N, C-alpha and C positions, 0 to 999 in steps of 0.2 A: 485169243491170242495174241500178243506182244509181237513174236515173232515168229516168219515162217517157222519148220520145222530144216535142218542143213544135211543134206547127205554126200559126204568127202567121201576117196580113199583110206586101207589100212593105211600106205605108209605116210603120209600127210598127216592121219586123225596120229598118229605113232610120235611123230613132232612132235604137234603143238601138246600134247596130254598131259607134260608134268607143267604150262602154264597153264591148263582148263584147271588145274589141280590146286597149282600153288595160287594161283588168283580165284578164287570159290573162295578160298580164308580168308583173304583180305577185305572179298565182298567185292571184286572187281565181276568178275564175268559166274551170274549163279542163269552159267549151264549144265547138262544134264547129259549127258549120251550113252546111245545104245548102241547093241552089233547088230546090223543087218543084216545080214546076208556076206557079199563081202567087203561092203561098206561098213560108215560108222554117222550115225542117227543123233546129228545138234540141234537139244532145243531146249526153249526159256525152261528154268524149273521156278518153279513158284513159293520154292518149300527155301532154297536158295534166293531167290527173289526179295522174301522177307526178311533171308535174313542179311540183304547185302544193304540192305535197306534198313533193317535194324540198324544194327553195326555202325554207320554213318552217322544215323540221327543219335545214337547214343555214345561216341561216343566225340561229333562237337560239341554237346549237350553237356557236358564232361569236361570240355577243356574249360569251352569257353565257363561252367560256375569253376570251377578250382582260380583260372587266374581273375578273375573278378571277386574270389575272396583272398586270394593272395593280393587285391589292388588296394583292397579294405581294408588292410595294414597298416600300420606305422613303420614306413619304408626303416626303421631301424629293424624292424622285424617281420618285414617280409623278407618271402622264402629265398623270390631270383628279382625282385626287384626294390633293391636296396635306394637307389636316388631319381630322378625327374628321368637319364640318359638312358639306365638301364629297364624304367618302364618305358617310354619309347621306340627302344629295340624289339624289346621281348614283345611291347606288341602287337611292331608290326611284323614281327615274326609268327607272331599266334597268327594273325588278322590272312596272312596270305596263305596258311598250311589251313584250314578252315575255311577260305572257299574254292582253294583246288579244292577240298575234297568235297562237300557241298557242290559246286557246279560240276563236277564226275559223280557223282547220283541222282541227279535231277537227267544224266542225258546218257543216266546207265542203258536204255532201250536204247540208244538211238547210237549209241558205240554199239551193240550189237551185234545190231542191221546194217552198221560202216561193216564189220566182219565182215558178216557175210554175206557180203557186197566184194567182201575183198577174197572172199574165200572161196565164190561163185566165178569170180573170175579166174584165181591158180588151180583154179577145177580143171577151166575152160583153155586154159594154158598145155593144161596136163596133160588132156588127153590127146597135146599133139607130139609134145616130149613128155614122155612118162614120170613121172622120181618115183623114184626102185631103192636108191638105200639112203634107205628113214634110222636105223640103229646107226649110225655114225655122226645122225646130226639129230641125233632123240640125245646124241651120248651126248652131243654137246652142248643142247641143253638144258638138262639134264647141269651139268657143272657151273653150268652158266647160274643158273637159279640159286645150287647152291652155295658158292660161293658167294651172290647177292645177298641172299639171308646171312651166310656164315657173317661178313664183313659189316652188317647194318644188325644185329646181334653184336658183334664186338662194341661196334661203338655204340649204343645207346645204352652197352649196362656201362663203361667205359666218367660215359656222360653220367646215370645216375650215380653210381661208386663216388664221382670226382664232389657234387652235388653235395650227397649225403655226408661226407666229408669236411666239405664247408662249412656241414649247420651241424653239425660235431663238435667239428671248432666254438661256431658264436653257441653254444651251449645247448640246442635247437633238438630237438626232435626229430629225424631225419622220415619218420612215418610218417609224417604229414604231407614232406613232397611226392609222394607216390600219391597218395590219394586228391592232389590238388594239380596235379603233372604226369602222372602216369597216362592218360589218359591221350596226350599231350602226343609222347610216344609212339602210341598205335598209329594215330594219322602222321604223323611222317612215314613214317615205313612204310605203310600204303603208296604214301604217295611216289617213295620209291621203286617198290614192285610194278605204281602207275606206268615209269619211269621203263621198267624189266621189261612190259609187256611192250611197248611202242618199242622196242629193241628185237625182243620175237619179230614183231611186224615186220619187219622191214626185213629181219634176215630167212622172213619166205621170198620177201622178193628179191633178195638174193643170191637164192638158193636157185631161181628157176634163169637169174643171169647166166650163171655159172654150167648150168642143163644151153642152158644157147650159146657158149662158147661152145662148148663138151662137144655138141652135134655138126657147129661151125667149122674145126679144124677136124672131126671126121671125114665132113662131105669135102676139105681141102685135103686130107689124105687121095683123095678116090682124083678131086680137080687137079692133083698129080700125078698120079699114074696116068687120067687121059690122057695131062698135056704131057706130050714125046716123055713119060718117064720121069719126069726132074730128079724125083727121089734119087733114081739109079742114076742114071746123069754125074748124081755130087758126089753117088758110091763109088761105082765101077771106069766111070770118067768116058765124055761124050765119046769118043775120039772112039773109045773102047765096041762104046753101046750102037753107033753109026754100021761096026761091019756084023754083029750079030742079029740072028735070025730074032722074030716076033716070040716066039717061041723060047729063047733061051735066058730073053727078057726077061717073061713072066719065069722061069728061072730061077736068074739071076735071083733074081728081089724077095722070091719066097727063099731061097739061101740067106738076104741078105736082112729082112725082116721079116720074121716070120706074123707078126703078133700085128702089118698093118696089111696087109696080102691076104691075111686069112680075112680081115673085116670088107677089100674089099671084093672079092673072092664071094661074100654071101651077099655084096652090093652089089653086082654087075650091071645088074638091069635097073639098076634107083634110079630113077629120073628126078636128077638133079634139081630143072629150072624148077620142076611144079613141088618138090621138098623145101629149095628156099621159097615158095611162094608162102605152101605150109609155115614156113617158121616168119615169116612178113607179118603173120595173122602172133606166134608167137608174142613176138616181138611186140605187141601190137597191146595184147593182153595183162605182157607184164608193163609196160608206158600208163596205160589203166588203171593199174592196184597203185600203181607210184602216186597219178592222180586221185585216187579212193583218200589216200593217207594223207597228203598232202589236204585234202578240204576236209579234214576231217574234227571238226573244234573240240569233240566226245574226248581227242587222246592228253585233250586240260596243257601241250606243249607248251604252246604261248607265253601261259601262266608260269608253267612251271619250268624256264627260262630262265621267265623273273627274275625266279623266286632264287632258282641258281644266281643269277644278277650279283643280284639284292645278297645276298649270305659269303658271295664271294670279295664281298668290299666287306663287307664288316668283319667278317672273321678274320683278313689278314688288320685290322684294325688294331684288333684286343689281343690277336697277337705279339704285333710287336707292339704297341706297350708292356704288354706283358712281357718283354724283355730288354727292351729299354730298361725300364719301369722297374716294378719294384714284385714283378709279378710271377707267383713262389711254381717250383720246377710242376705240381699235378695241374697249375692250369695250362701255360705255355705246353707242352703236350695232349693238353685237351682239343687242343686251338688246331696247333697241330693234324693234331688227329682230322677231327674237322676239315682242316681245309682241304684235308687228300682226297676225306671228303666227298664233298661238292667240288672239285672238281671231277672225282670217277661222275657224278654222276654227269655233269656235264658229255663230261668223253660217252659217257654211254648212252646217247643220243648221237650227240654227232659221230662218232667214229663207225655204226653200223649203216649208213648214209653214205659216212664216204668210200669206205669199202664195194658202196654199188655203186657209186658211179668208176669210180674207178677199173669195177669189173668190166660195167661195160665199155669204161673207154676203149677195150680189149675185142668185144667185136667188133668195135672199128675196127680197129687194126688187119683184123682175120678177115673182114670184107675189101679192107683192099689191098693184102694179100690179094688172095683169091681172083680180084679182077686184073690183078698181072697176067694171068692164066689163058693160051693161046684157045679157048675155048667157040660154041657154035654158036650162033647170034643168038638162039634163043636163051641159051644157059644164062649166058653176060647181061640177054637185057632183065635176067630176073635178079642176078647179081647186084644190080645198076637201081633194078628198086628198093632191092630192100638199104642195098648206097642210102640213097638219097628220102631212105622214112627212117633208116638210124639218124642222118644227119643233122633230118629237121628238127624227129623226136629229142630235142636234147635231155637225157636222161637229170635231172634234177629234184631235190627236198627242200620243201619247205613246211614248214606253222601258219597256213591258210593265206598264204601273200604275206603277211608278219616282214620274216626274215627268212635266208635261202642256210641250211641244215651242208655243209659245209664244210672244212678245215678252216678254210676262210674265217666261223665264227669263231676261231678261238681267237685270233689274232685278236677281233671290234671285239669282246668278251675284259683279254687283253690288256687292252688299249682302257679299254671306259675304266674298269677294277682303276690301272695304275691313275687314270685323273680325276677318279671323283676319292683315293686314299689322300691323296695329292692336296687336296680340297678338304678330307676329311682333318687330317693334320693342323694344315691353317686354320681355320676355325677352333681346334683343339688350342691351340697357341692366344690365339686374342682372345 
């Protein structure tokens, strides 16, 4: 057995099911599933495993064969490589795509093991704060995947149609283009689906951080109530509140904020200190999950980001040459579409990580507000422990330590792209 079976709750399965089905189609996740009581059992599928390896190997061989045949042609008769510069750019583009797919295929079983480890960690967190609202999250997952597939399909179709038009004008048969390069488009789509897979992994972590913040906010409301009914003081005034009896205070509270007091009534006997200790364990599971993602070479994020950087250098270069040269409209539109696509690829990786970081910062703010309340020593101690844990365990995402993944990465990429574009144009003028 390549990996052990994994059991997850029904709400968690409903969220990741669209990801499993889509990734399985592109050979990225050879997993089968079946319902087992109130849970679902995920396990490695030999059938889908053979399909994944066959798909990757077949597409890679097809791509290499196609580009080799096109290189054998004379430059004036080549489909894409009409001069030395385009040969170099096309060869580099194809090489990095093939490397990413081959590496992902060779480490496919390791990727599944890492995902298993991640889900086990999140299952442990769910035992503390159950994940229930799966329908809304599942809908977000389906919308995201549909958007990605739709955008990629449009971009690939536009690119193929543009090359068809270009070859027709050169008096060449367009069908040869598909014979040589169709496999490359599929490989490129697989890489983008790898990024979508990474987006979902971070999305699962972000959901847990949101659940932690939601639970802490509810506890803060209880702490407010126990701390001299602070929220009532804001509503009716402290001077008036001091003149009325405790029962009257409770009655005012029920009349002014039914939802809060209903929660308090159901949790009057809750031990906030013990609950905070369990939430510190929950936070530790989140931090462990982030560590699993950060140390996973199998997601290929470091190579994918390098691919995005190279494309963000080359694509604007050809776009600017088309704009200030004699580029035709369809060529300018194609390069513009690819530029937007490459920027979107970077955002797919960066933005979910930034959302997680922002959500984790909210956690620190909630704990600081709770520490300002006058509570017993035991509860204050639990708050302090959780506060120290959060301040010490700074949430950050990285690609195996090569670089940090947050919005500062966007400025670094923009600076690098600008620098290399200037260098390219300087060399082109000499």
